[in-house]
C-alpha positions, 0 to 999 in steps of 0.5 A: 513537485513530482516527487511530493505528487509521486509520493501522495499518489502511492499513498492514495494507491496504498489506502485503496490497496490494503482496503482491496486486499484486506477490507474484505476480511473485516466485511467477513468479520461484520457478517456484511460479506460472509454470505458471498461467493468467493468470486463476488469477493474477488469483483468487489476487491478488483472494483477497489483495486481499480481506484489503486491503479488509478493512482499507482500507475500515475505515480510510477509514471510522474517519478520514473527518472526515465519520464522526467522524474526524481526516482529511480525504479528501485527507488519508487519500488522500495518507497512503495513497500515502506509506504504499503507497510506504513498503511498496512499497520495504520488500518490494522489498528484501526480495523482490526483490534485483535492484531497486535504489532509485537517487537519483530514487526517493528524491527522488520519495519525499521529494516525496510526503512533501512532499504530506503535509506540504502536505495537512496544512497548515492 
């Protein structure tokens, strides 16, 4: 159950992270935040990132083997990176139609999936 909860929290955390890091670009494109000063954009993103941390920190605490969880620190990190990439690709396809995924992006993604495989190998 800890493994499932960890992955679920990592997914939720990364959804918030992606919106915090890249959502302001969509708001700017939509002319919602195009006149905001940079500091306002930063605080807006920090507000979203607070929710990221509300899931990321518990995911790492629950999942870390040093706390009785099923994953090593390296496994948590590599999983988080792959989840980040998946969420980012979905976000990009939904919100940024002009961005296209090309063959080299898919090769890079496959290499990250291989990284997950190798980090979990005994």
